[in-house]
C-alpha positions in Angstrom: -53.2 -97.7 -77.9 -53.8 -94.0 -77.6 -57.0 -91.9 -77.8 -57.8 -88.6 -79.5 -61.0 -86.6 -79.3 -62.1 -84.4 -82.2 -65.2 -82.4 -83.0 -65.6 -81.3 -86.6 -69.3 -80.9 -87.5 -71.6 -83.9 -87.6 -70.1 -86.9 -85.8 -71.6 -89.3 -88.4 -69.2 -87.8 -90.9 -66.1 -87.7 -88.8 -66.8 -91.3 -87.5 -67.0 -92.7 -91.0 -63.8 -90.9 -92.1 -61.7 -91.9 -89.1 -62.9 -95.6 -89.3 -61.2 -95.8 -92.7 -57.7 -95.0 -91.4 -54.9 -97.5 -90.9 -54.0 -98.0 -87.2 -57.5 -96.8 -86.0 -58.9 -99.5 -83.8 -62.2 -97.8 -82.8 -64.1 -94.6 -83.3 -66.9 -93.7 -80.9 -69.3 -90.8 -81.4 -70.1 -88.8 -78.3 -70.4 -85.4 -76.6 -67.8 -83.3 -74.8 -67.0 -79.7 -73.8 -70.3 -78.9 -72.0 -71.8 -78.7 -68.6 -74.6 -81.2 -68.8 -73.7 -84.7 -67.5 -74.8 -87.6 -69.7 -76.5 -85.4 -72.3 -78.9 -86.8 -74.9 -78.7 -86.1 -78.6 -81.8 -84.0 -78.3 -80.3 -81.9 -75.6 -77.1 -81.4 -77.5 -78.9 -80.6 -80.7 -81.0 -77.9 -78.9 -77.7 -76.1 -78.4 -77.9 -75.3 -74.7 -75.6 -77.9 -73.1 -72.3 -76.5 -74.3 -71.3 -79.9 -75.7 -70.0 -80.5 -79.2 -70.6 -83.6 -81.2 -67.2 -85.4 -81.1 -65.5 -88.7 -81.8 -63.1 -90.6 -79.6 -60.5 -92.3 -81.7 -58.6 -95.2 -80.4 -55.5 -95.7 -82.5 -52.1 -97.4 -82.6 -49.4 -94.7 -82.7 -46.9 -97.2 -84.2 -49.2 -97.3 -87.3 -50.7 -93.8 -87.4 -49.4 -90.7 -85.6 -51.3 -88.0 -83.8 -50.0 -85.6 -86.4 -51.5 -87.8 -89.1 -54.9 -87.7 -87.3 -54.7 -84.0 -87.1 -53.9 -83.7 -90.8 -56.9 -85.8 -91.7 -59.1 -83.9 -89.2 -58.2 -80.5 -90.7 -58.3 -81.8 -94.3 -61.8 -83.4 -94.0 -64.2 -81.5 -91.9 -66.4 -78.5 -92.3 -67.6 -77.0 -89.0 -71.3 -76.1 -89.1 -73.5 -73.6 -87.5 -74.2 -74.1 -83.8 -72.0 -74.9 -80.8 -72.7 -78.6 -81.1 -71.0 -78.6 -84.5 -68.0 -76.4 -83.8 -64.5 -77.4 -84.7 -62.7 -78.5 -81.6 -59.8 -80.7 -80.5 -59.9 -82.0 -76.9 -56.4 -82.8 -75.7 -55.3 -85.3 -73.1 -51.9 -83.9 -72.3 -49.4 -81.1 -73.0 -47.8 -82.9 -76.0 -51.2 -83.2 -77.8 -51.9 -79.5 -77.0 -48.6 -78.4 -78.5 -49.0 -80.6 -81.6 -52.6 -79.3 -82.1 -51.5 -75.7 -81.7 -48.5 -76.2 -84.0 -50.8 -77.7 -86.7 -53.2 -74.8 -86.4 -50.3 -72.3 -86.7 -49.0 -74.2 -89.8 -52.4 -74.1 -91.5 -53.0 -70.4 -90.5 -49.7 -69.4 -92.0 -50.6 -71.1 -95.3 -53.9 -69.3 -95.6 -53.5 -66.3 -97.9 -57.1 -65.2 -98.2 -57.5 -63.6 -94.8 -59.5 -66.5 -93.4 -58.8 -67.8 -89.9 -58.7 -71.3 -88.3 -61.6 -71.4 -85.9 -60.7 -74.6 -84.2 -60.6 -74.6 -80.4 -58.0 -76.6 -78.4 -59.2 -77.5 -74.9 -58.4 -80.1 -72.3 -60.7 -83.1 -72.3 -62.6 -83.2 -69.0 -65.4 -85.7 -69.8 -66.5 -87.7 -72.8 -70.1 -89.0 -73.0 -70.8 -91.7 -75.5 -73.6 -91.0 -77.9 -76.7 -93.2 -78.0 -76.3 -96.6 -79.7 -78.1 -95.6 -82.8 -75.3 -93.1 -83.6 -72.6 -95.8 -83.5 -71.5 -96.9 -87.0 -74.1 -94.7 -88.4 -72.8 -94.5 -92.0 -72.1 -98.3 -92.1 -75.6 -99.0 -90.9 -77.4 -96.5 -93.1 -75.4 -96.2 -96.3 -78.6 -95.8 -98.4 -80.0 -93.0 -96.4 -80.0 -89.7 -98.3 -77.8 -87.9 -95.8 -75.2 -90.6 -96.1 -75.2 -90.6 -99.8 -75.3 -86.8 -100.3 -73.1 -85.6 -97.4 -71.0 -88.4 -96.0 -70.1 -90.3 -99.2 -68.5 -87.3 -100.9 -66.4 -86.6 -97.8 -65.2 -90.2 -97.7 -64.2 -90.1 -101.4 -62.3 -86.9 -100.8 -60.4 -88.4 -97.9 -59.6 -91.6 -99.9 -58.1 -89.5 -102.7 -56.3 -86.9 -100.5 -55.0 -89.2 -97.9 -54.7 -92.5 -99.8 -51.5 -93.5 -97.9 -53.4 -93.4 -94.6 -56.5 -95.3 -95.7 -57.0 -99.0 -95.0 -57.0 -101.1 -98.2 
């Protein structure tokens, strides 16, 4: 098994999306990229820890590749306002760094409207798991308005766009 760490807006959304993928064993919401040890959700939400909301994905590379994970990451998230919601990839080694930068370059070259890819690529220093009530948030709260209005449409988009990577 391998791990990958991505931040793409709200971790409730990214967790629900990556849990659907073939070869993904576990998805854990958490915090990374900041200076505060063991931050709380409230501290990260206040925007002064430097941390982003992220997910740590444990996956089987013989079933789904890191490149596939990058493709879903870029094809499914919308970075939001605030450092805690920024688009970021935390890499564990030089190979991940090169793959992430190559994917960003590929996407950048395909953009014809003058927009720029804003995703950061940084080495993973520490990952702090989020509080237990954030784990499996969508699965535990499917009837909540946020889940129905925000997460569910993203899930449907991923199911259609990346059908070959989604568990049946």
